[in-house]
Every structure is written in structure tokens, then in C-alpha cells.
NUZANU-316666 format. One record per residue (C-alpha): residue in one letter; x negated, y negated, z. Coordinates in steps of 0.001 Angstrom, whole numbers, plus 500000, padded with zeros to 6 digits. Example, Ala and Ser with C-alpha at 12.3 -4.5 7.8 and 13.67 -1.06 7.14 Angstrom:
BEGIN
A487700504500507800
S486330501060507140
//
This chain:
BEGIN
M916780878126726546
T918907875335728014
F922603875564728648
S923460873076725876
T921383875069723354
R923166878283724319
L926534876572724079
L925744875180720629
L924515878575719413
T927647880288720741
C929888877737718974
V928043878168715674
I928321881965715844
G932019881691716700
L932699879386713757
L930838881663711362
A932827884660712568
A936108882755712161
C935209881770708608
S934481885364707664
Q937973886664708473
L939248886207704923
K937815888591702379
E935759886904699659
T938060887404696703
G938312883805695600
R942072883964696101
A942422882404699528
V945554880284699427
S946393877322701638
Q950114876701701721
E951809873383702426
N952031874166706149
G948288874894706382
V948576878675706623
L945609880518705147
M946045883885703539
D944173886205701239
S945720888477698650
D944722891396696448
E946631892648693453
Q946128896007691786
M947813897086688556
L949204900606688928
S950883900725685515
A952077898251682910
R955007897236685125
K953943898257688664
F951584896379690991
R950272896897694532
I950105893566696334
T948346893069699661
V948535889884701736
R946334889276704781
G946416886263707040
S943552884616708849
S943543885875712430
V942895882346713661
L945468880389711638
F948085882830710309
E951051882797712666
G953695883119709951
D955749886070708874
A953739888529706777
E956864889657704942
Q957646886102703801
A954048885604702658
F954238888888700738
N957487887865699032
R956040884497697982
R952906886139696594
A954930888827694789
D957059886093693171
E953971884147692054
Y952044887161690814
T954864888871688917
R955763885581687214
S952122885186686159
Q952342888665684606
G955405887700682539
C958034889396684703
K961469887796685079
G961901889427688484
W960691892310690634
K961983895053692874
L960249896490695903
L959356900196695734
E957173900538698869
F956405898197701763
K954344898314704946
M953240895584707328
G951320895476710541
I948346894081712399
E944753895138711763
N941915894606714222
T939180892061713490
L936284890602715393
L938439887716716652
G941653889614717278
G944561890935715298
R945253889904711716
R948681890348710130
Y948971892104706786
A951638893252704371
V951202895660701457
G953754896807698950
V954320898196695483
V956531896111693199
E957930896839689753
C958816894248687102
T962474893890686188
S963965892366683054
//
């Protein structure tokens, strides 16, 4: 195998690994500044939701807390809430194939 073939194969594998960093939920969001993130929402009760936001390890350099707040605003509004309050919150960095990936998870409750 020639050097150029090996280099091409390495680049293809690297690109495929980078593309797989966001979970396939169909809810990957590209914001106006180009940041990619993925989110999951889970209904805990009629007025409580667990929201998780994960950034792409390659492109997400923003603040996970800000991304969480934006997603909580969007999601609670889509559920008919006028506002929300934060009951639990945790953020950190999880390991991936290509390095660390920021995440934020919290439980929010609808307010009137």
C-alpha cells in the first residue's frame, strides 16, 4: 500500500469518526455561530423535564450552560410553558474517540 493510499484511508476514517460524535437523534442543531449540538429531552411528569445537551467534540467550544439554557427555553416553550425553573443541573466533559465533549444535563419545571 502506497503512502498516499494510507494517508487517504486515514483521512476517511478520521472524518467518519468525527461525524459520529453526535448521537443520531435527529435533533442536531446548528446555531448561527456554527456550533453543533445534540439534545435529548425526557418527560418526568406533566410539568418536569430532563434536558441533556451535548456538543460536538470537534466544533463545540461554547459554554455548555448557555447551550442548556437556550435549549431549555426552546423546549419548555414548545411544551406550552410560560417559563421554567431549574431543579437540578450538572455539566462536565465526557470522553469520546476524538477527545472530550462538553455536556450539560438538568431537570426543569414549568412555571406559570
